[in-house]
N, C-alpha and C positions, 0 to 999 in steps of 0.2 A: 467554483469560483465565478459563477455567472454574476454579472455586474449588478450593482445596487439600484441604479437609476438610469433612465434613458438619457438624462442630462450627462451622465458620466460617459456613456457611449458616444455622445456627440462631442464631448471634450476630447476623448481619445482620438476620434476621427480628425478633429481639428489639429491636434498636436502631431498626429501621424503624417498628415498632409503637409504641415507647415515646417517640419523640422529637418527637411532635406535628407530623409532616410532613403537609401537606395536598396530596395529589396528584390529588384528584378534584374540586377546585373552584378557581375563578379567584380567587385572593387576592393582595393585595400582599405581596411578600416582606418588606419592611421600609419604614420611613419613610412609613407611611400618613398622608396629609394629614388624615384624619378623626380621627386619634388625637392629641389636643392634647399628650399627655404626651411624645410622641417626635418629632413632626413638626418641632419647632423645634430639635432637637439638631443640632450642627454637622455631624456625619457625614451628616445628611440633606439638607444644603444643596447643591444641584447647582452653584451658583455658586462653591463652594469647590473648589480643585484636589483631585483624587482622593488624592494622597499625604497632604494635610492631613486629609482626611475619614477616611482609614484610621487615621492617627495619633490622631485624636480618639476613634475607636471603640475602638482598642486600649487607650487609657488608661481607658476605662470598663469594660473586661472584668475579671472576677476571674481568678485563676490557674486555677481549676477550669473556668471557662467557656472559657478559651483552649484547654485540653486537650480539651474536648468538641468542639472544631472541627477536631481533627487527623485524624478518620476520614472515610470517604466518606459515612457517614450522620451528618451534622453536626447537633448538637442545637439545639433552639430556645432563644432567650434572651428569654423573655416580657417581662421587665422593661424591655427595650430595644425591644420590638416586633418582634423578629427571629424569623421562622419557621425551622423545621428545614429542612434541604436535603439532598437525595440527589445527590451529585456524579457517580455512576456512570451514564452513558448511553453508548450506542454508535451510531455512524453510519458504518460502514465503507463502505457503498455504498447508503445510504438509512437513514432513521431505523429503529433496531432496538429490539427489546424484550429483548435479551440482558441488559442491566443493569437493576437495579431502578428506575432513574430514569425509565423510560418505560413507560407502560401503554396498550395498545390497547383500544378498546372504546367504546361509546356513539357519540358523534359523530365519533370518531376510530378507526374499525375497522381501518385499514390505512394504509400509507404507500408511496410509490413505491419499488420495489426495482430499482435499477440493476444492470447486470452486475457480477459479482464483479470485484475490482480487477485481477486478472491479465488479465482479458479487456479491460477498459477501457484498461489500460496498452498493450495491443497496438495501439491506435489511434495511439500516438505523437502525441497531439493535446492540447497543454497547455490550449488554450482550451476544449476539451470538458470536461476535468477540472475546470476552474474553474466552468464552467456547471453541472455536476452538483453541485458544492459549494454553489452559490447556491440551487439547487432544494432540496437536502437541508436547508439552513439555514432556508429559508422554511417548510418543513414542520415543522422542529424548533421554530421560534419559534411557529408556529400551535399546536402541541401544548402548548408551555409556557403560552401565553396561555389555553388551554383547561383548564389545571390537570392535564394528564396527562403532562408531560415536563419535563426539566431543560434547562439551557443549557450544560452542560459535557459535551462528547462526547469520549470516549477513542478517537479515530480521527484519522488513518489509521495503519495498520501499514506502516512503511517499511523493515522489515528486508530484507536482501539474500537472494534465493533462491539460496543458496550450493550447496545439495545438492538434486538433483532428487527425492529421496524425502521431503522435508519436507512434513508434512501441512498446514501452514499457508502453504505457498508460494502457494496460491490467493489469500490476503489481500494479498499484496505486489505491488508494481509490477514484479517480475522480478529478473533477476540483475545488471543494470548499475547501478552507483551513481549515475551522472549521471541516467539515466532515473528511478530511484527518487527522487532528490532533486528533480528538476523536477516529478514527479508530486506529491510531498509539498507543495512550495511552492504549486503551482497549486490543489490541492484545498483546502488550508488557507486560501488567500486567498478562495476561493469560500465556505467555511464562515463565516469570520470577518468578511468585508468588508474594505474598504480604509482604514478609519479606525484609525490606530495607537493612538489613545487610547480608542476605544470598540470593543466587540465585538458582532457579531450573535449568534454563539455562540462558545464557546471550544473550539478543537480541541486535539488532543494527538497528537504523534508518538511512536510506540512500536515496539518495546520496546528500550530502550537498555541494552546494546549487545551485538553478537556473539551475538545470540539467534536460533537457527535449528535447534533440535532440540527435539522434544517428548517422544517416547518411542520409542526405537530400540534394539533388541537388549538390552533390560534397563537401558538408561541413560535416565533421564527428566530433564526440565528443572529439577526441584527439586534434583537432586543434581549436575548437570553443571557441571564447571569447564572453561570454554572457555580453552584455552591459545592465546593469540593474540599474534603478533608486533606490535611497534610499527608496522612497515611496513603490515601488513594492516589494523590498526585505522585508521590515517590514510588509507590508500589505498582502502579498501573499506567497512568496516563503519560508520564514523562519517560518511561523506560525505552520505548522505541526511538524517541528523539535523542536521548543520551547515547544510545548505541549507534545511531546514525552519525552523530558528531564524533564520538570517541573511537568507534570501530570502522565506520565508513568514511571518516574525514570529509564529510559533505561540505560543499562550498556555500550552502545557504540554508537558512531556516525561515519559514514563513509563519508569522503570527496570525491568529485567527480573528474572526469577527466578534465572537462572544466575549463577555466579561468572565473573569474567574474571581469569585469572592468579591465582587463589586468593582473590580478594576479591569478596563479593557486590556486584553493581552498585548496589544500593540503600543500601549502606553505604560506598561508595568516594568519598571527597572529591575525588580526582583526576578522577573522571568527572563528579560532580554539581556541586560548587562550582567547581573549577578550570576544567573544560572547558565545561560547559553554561552555567553562570552567568557566569563571569568572561571566558573567552575568546570565547564566542559571543554573550554578552549577552542571555540569555533574559529576556524581559519577561513573567514569568508564574510558574507554580508547577511543582514536580516532584512527581509522584505515583508510588507504588509499584504494581507489578502486584499483583493481589489476593492478600493474605496473604503477600506477599514478605518482610515484616519478620519475621513468624512463621516462615516457612520458613528464613530465615538463622539463626534461633535453634534451632528444634526439629528441623529436618531436616538442615541443613548443619552445625549445632553450631559456628557461627562465633564465638559468644560463650558465656560460661559461665552467664549469667543473662539473663532477659528484659529487665531494666532496662538492661543493657549493650547489648542489641540496639536498644532504643529510643533510647538515647543516641547510639550510633554512627551510626544512620540519620539522626537529626535534625541532628547535628553535621556529617555528610557533606554535607547540603544537601537532604534530603528534607523536603518541606513537608506532604504529605498521604499518609495511609495508606489504601489500599483494604482495609479490614478494621478490626477492633476492637483490634488489638495496641497501637498507640500510646496509644489511649484508656485501655487497661487498665494500662499500665506506665510512662507518662511521669511521672506524679506521684511514684511511688516512685523513678524515676531522678533526679529533682530532689532529693528528700529524701535520697538517698544521695550527693549532690554529684557525680553523673556528668554532670549537665546543668544549665544555668542557665535561669532563666525567660526571659532575653533571647534564648536560642536558640529557644524556643517562639514568642516575639514575632516573630522573623524569619520563621518558617514561616507563622504566621497572617497576617502582613502580606501575604505573597505571595498567599495564597488570597483574602483579603478584597479585595485590589486587583483581582483578576480579577472577582470578583462585582460590584464597583462599576463596572468597565469594561463589564460586561454590563447595567448599569442596574438591578440588583436592589435598590439602595438609593435609587432615584429615585421611589419612590412608586407611584401608580396605573399599572398596566400599560397601560391603554387610552390613556394620554397619551404613551406612549413611541414612538420611531420605528417599531418593528415591532408596535405594539399593535393594529393593524388586522387582522393576520393571524389567520385562524381556520380552521375545518374546510373552508370553501369553497376554501381555498388548498392543500389536500392532495389528491393523486391527481387532479389536473386533467388535461384532455386535453393541455395543453402539456407537463406533466411526463411523462406516459405517452409522448408523442411523442419526448421527449428520451431516455427509456429505450430506445425502439426505435432511434433514431439511434445511441446509444452502442453497442448490440449490432451494428448494421450495421458501424460503424467498427472494432470490435474483433475480429470474426470473421476468421480467417486461412485463405486458400486455399493448401493445401500442395502439392497435385498436381492436374493437369488435363490428361489425355491427350487429344489430338485437335485442339482441346479438346472435352471432353464437356459441360462446363458453360459457359454456363447451359443448363438444360433448356428445352425448348420446350413451351408450352401446347398447340400443335397436334400435335406428334409424340409427346409423352409425356402422353397423356390419362389413362392409368392408371398410378399409381405405387404400388409395394409399399413400405410404410413398416414397417421391421423393426428390432427391437432393444430392449433393456431400457430405454433412454432415449427411446424413440419417443413415449411419452406423458408425459414428465417435466414436472413442474410445480415443486414445491418444490426438486427437485434443481437446477433452473436458477439458483437464487439463491445457492447456495453457503452458506457459514457467516456468522455475525454479521449475519444478515438479520432483518428483522422479519416482519410480515404484509403480503404484497404486495397491491396494489390489485386484482389479478386476474391470471390467467395465460392465455397462449396457448401450448399445448404444440406440439411439432414436428408431430405428426400433424394437429392442428387447423390449423396454419399451412399445411402442404402441401395440405390439403383445400381451401384457398382458391384453389388453382391447378389441381388435377387430382382425378380420382376416386382415392381411396386404398383400398388393400387392406392392412389393418393386422394385423401379427402380431409379438408381442414377441420370439419366438425363445428368450428366456431369461426366467425369472421375475423376475430382478433382475440387477444388474451382476456379482454373484458367479458367475452362469451355471454352476451346479454340475452340470447334466445336459443331455442333448440331446433331451429328449422332444418339444420343439417344433420341432426343426430341420427335419424333413421337411415340415411344413406351411409353415414359413417359406420353404423352397426352392420349394415349389409356388406360393406367392404371387409370388415373384420370376419364376418361369418363365412365369406368365400375365400379367405386367405389362409396360408399355412401358419402364419405368425402375425402378430399385430404390434406395432410400435406407436405409442402415443407420445407426441412431443408437446408438452404443456408447460405451464409456469407463468413467468412474468416478463415484462420488458420495461423500457424507460417511461412508459405512460403510467406504470404502477409504482415504481421505485426509481428515484432519481434525485439529483440536486434540486433543492426546493420542494421535494416531495417525499415525505416520510409516510409509511403505511400505518393504517389503523388496525389491521388484521393480519394474522399469519396464515389465514386460509387461502386456498386458491380463489382467484377472482370469479365472480359471476357463477355460471353454470358449469364450470370446468369439472368439478367433482362429479356432477350428474353425467356428463359426457363420458368420463373415464369409466364409471361404474356400468353404464349402459353398454358401452363397447366391450368391456371385459366380459359381461354376461353373454354377449353374442358371439364372441370369438371362439373358434374351434381349436385354435392353437395357443401357444404361449403368448402372454400379454406383457409387454415391457413398457413401463412408464419412464420417460426421459424428461427431466425437469430442467428448464433453464431459469436461473434466477441469480441474484446476487445475495440476497438475504435468505434465511431459512424459511421453509414452508411447513405448515402442519399438514402432513399427508398420512395421519394416523389411520384413516379409513383404508388407504391403499396398502399400508404395511400389514394390516390385519386381514385384508381380503385375499383368500387363497386363489381367486381367479386372476389376480395380478401377480404374475410369476416373478418379476424382477423390477427394481426401481434403480434408476441411474440419475445422479445429479451431474449435469454438465456445466453448471455455472453459466457464464457467458464465454464460450470456448474459442473466440477469435475467428479470423478469416477462414481457417481450415477446420472449423468446428464440425461441419457436417461429415466430412471425411473421417475425422477423429471419432465421432460418435459411432459411425458405421464400423470402423475398425475394432472398436471395443465390443460392439454387439455381436460381431461375427468372429471374434477371437483373434484377429490379426494383431491386436494389441491386448495385453493383459492389464486390467486396471490395477493401479497401486496407490491412487489418491486417498487421502484421509480428510475428513471434514475439518476445516479450520475454525469452525464455530459450532456452538450447540444449536440443535433444532428443537425448539420448545413446542409444547402443545399450546393451542389458543388460550387455554385457561391461565397460562403463565402471565398474561397481560392484565388479568384482573387486579385492580387496585395498584397498578404499577405505572405511574406516569413517566414519560420519557424525561421529564424535568428532574426526576429524582436521581441524583448522581452517585449515590452510595453504591459501592461495589458489594459490600458486605450486607448480609441480611439484617433487617431491623424488625425485630419481632413485634415491638410495640406498634409499628405502623403496618404490620403484615407485609413488609417488603421482603421478597423471597431471596434476595441475593442475585448477583449477575455473573454470567459466564460459568464455565465448569469449575473454576477455582473457588467460587463462593456459593453456588447454587447446588442443592442436593435433592431437588424434587424430581418428579417424573419428566422424562424427555421423550421426544420422538426418535431422535438419534443423538448420541453424545458426541462431544468434541473428540476428534481423532478416530471416529468410526469410518470404516471403509473395508470392503471385502475384495477378494482376489479370486481368479480362476485357479491359482495355486493354493496350497495349504502349507503354512509355515508353523514350526514350533520353535520356542526359545528355551534356552537354559543358560543361567548365569554361571559361567565357568570359573570366574575368579573376580573377587572384589574384596577390598579390605573391610574388616569388621569394626575397626577403631581408627579414627583419625584425630591425632592431637593437634590442638590449635594453640600456637604460641601467641602470647599477648605482648604488645610493644612496651617494653621497659616499665618504668614506674608510672607512666601516664595511662597505662592500660587498665581497664576496669571490667570486671565481671559482675553484672547487675542481675540479681535473681538467677535465671537459668539461661542467660544469653550474653554474648560478647558483641560490642559495637564493631561493625566491620572496619571502621577507621582505626580501631585499636588492635586489630588482628594483623598478624604477619601473613599477608595474603599471597605474596609471591610464591608461585609454584605450589600453592595449596590446592591440590586437585585430587578428585576421587576418580580413579581409573576402574572402569567396569569392562570385563571381557565377556562377551555374549556369543554363544553358539547358536546359529540360525540354521535350521534344516528345512528343506522343501520336501514335505512328505506327500505332496500332491502329484498329479499326473501331467502338469504343465510347468514349463519354466516360468519364472516370474521375478519381479522386483519387489522386495519387501520394504515397506516404509516402517521403520522401527522408531517408535516414540518412547522416550524415557521420562518418567514422572518421579517427583519426590513428594513424599508426604511428611511434612515437618512434625515434630512433637506437637501434640494438640495444645491449643491455647487461643486466647481471644485475638491475637494478631494474625495467626497463621491461616493461609488458605487450606482448603481440603486437600488439594494436591496442586502441583505446578509443573509445567513442562520444563525440563532441564537440559534435554539433548534430543536430537533426532538425526537419522541418517537413512539413506536408501541403499539397499544391497541387492544385487541381482544374484539369484540362486537357481541353478538348474535343478530339474526334478531329480530327487534322490541325493542331491548334493548337500553338504554342510559347509558353512563358512563361519569363521570366528571374527568378530568385530569388536574393536575397542572404542569406547567412548570415554572422554575425559571431561569430568564435570568440575568446573571451577567452583570451589566451595563458597568463597565470599560472594561471588556473583549470583549463583543459582541455588544454593542451599540456605541463603539468608531470607529473612522476612522483615517486614517494616512495622514498627510499633505505632501507637496512636499519635506520637509526636512527629512522625515522619522520619524516624531514625532507623536505618537499616542495621539489623542485628543477626547474629548467627545463633540460633537456638542450640543450647547444649542438650545432649541426650540422643535418643534413637530416632533416626530418619529412615523412613521406608523408601526404597528404590523399587519402582514398579515398571516392568516391561511386559506388556500383555498380561498373561496370567502368572508370570514369574515375579517374585519379590525377594528383596534382600534388605537386611537391616544393617545400617552402619551407625555406630555411636560416635558423635562428635564430642570430644572432651577437651576442656580448657587445660592448658599447661599452666600450673600455678606458680611457676618460677617467675619472680619479678612482678607478680600481679598484686595490685591493691584492690581488695574487694570493697564494694560499696553497696 
């Protein structure tokens, strides 16, 4: 969400300085009990229901004051004792200083920086995601109490990683909509707490919708019109946002820069009012990506005047503008009869309600439920320990010949640590990060287990020359084992920067192969990246004993990598995205939005759900030092589906989800998991369904996942419940979700089970 123009940055600075915002002192936001002039106002009375408090406050605001609250840098209203407020803060994987709402320094020099989202998603552990959210919100509340942070965090990013080149794929939970949705709901619950009427902090799921291109081949996100079918919108792009609202009860949704089928998302009433607000029931506010309203006017030329842009956005359902555009043009839009003051009231009601749910109108901060949190609650040993555990769980073992891993502290006393990411620190936390509590680099982590011989091999990840290659090979030749830390960083993949290739940059492949040939001991390739990399050469090379994907593993990443390499932690992560070969990109522009294959255009299909060609590593791939077996102990073979009365229809071989009696319609599967290996381990079990074949259906789709710790020689029985209407349904070309009648395959590893879904004909009218 880097800003569109330097002029916008200047405007933000002007508003920030001029709006009486106090970010460096602990002050009551509003309703100060020591201020007799305002403390007795009705909107300050905690015993009054929040909707009535908001109504009272709205009635006291002038028209100009309401407009001054439409931007992220909301003005102060001194006559009512209300301070200015900066809405824009970020907490993608820890409290960040990307937005102006949070400032590090003084007693808050840093915050815990967890692994980047794509790495944490690889854990497939919903309880971990919620735990991280709770820690992040503790630190956020502490910083708010200290006067250096806000309470509204525009995180998480739950867009689908549709294309492997996307520079922001690292911010997302991966390519599967159910995985992304469960991540969204879990992380949001951790951030916001479980009280539906009150909020710990207010989270925001972004960027709605079909947003997954930043700058590719001359096309940027400000100009891009995503042409998306109703089928793909319902089946893929909207799923995480719907789950974020309906299951996570998120307090905010952010609309994106791009257009969808010719309409800017921030000015589309079908997306904002109809879908988010009315169909999903958002209890909160809708905010624009930064300067999006300005973009739809001056870059996309969607409207002829700025007043029309302001009017269309607010009438579409936008409540808050990240930027000064609405503040500058809304009054004129009303004066020109393009907008009514009541439209503005609706927007301000939504934002004020969230502020009241956060306790910002409850007087003294110290007396509030989280008022005790302070600097002592940031960067605690417990928080750092959770960052380490998150990295342990998210690191994925891709290859392990022999097995070569884990390394032995007795046999591998000297380890050559080579590569441009060998001493990485800031690289490990990815983007949208703040200032970490501290770092353990990979070479520092490995030094805790063995004597290290360190050689970067390349000056940086671009690896433009081979001047250090000979010395790197010498280091490997004289060591008991070699660890190559290679991959990408923010100079290769980032916001505003999509990739053109899936190969390692520069001469990295040459360095890896030369060092592998020289090494006398096992060679381990550790990759840091957000997106997938084509390392087919390394997968096929017998000299490369093992391959590990660390993603961007956070502030404790170096220690976590070392723990995995030496067996102090047993890897259990699974890839949350497909790793394609470079050839996958042939004839596949990023601008082609279709998820399904289009044979006439030689479009191969996207993600594991619709692509069945060759891969480097498939979605869900990940090895362990333990060895697990599955057996399905019990599962029904037939599930009858009752259809709702005379309005129900069975069309062809499917039932509309809206016509089925979905309550408690669940498929329970009992699975026995046994650890037949020599080490204890945590097994990440992924459950897929394969619907009856048909033009609508994906090849397979993730329907459940869980993590189970199983000691060596032990067996555990696990039950997963699969909601039939949510997870065994598919979407037709018209965007209608249907339950296919017939045989559905349930797949868990090499085990499979067939369940037949059958329509109950009682009371059904066939059509």
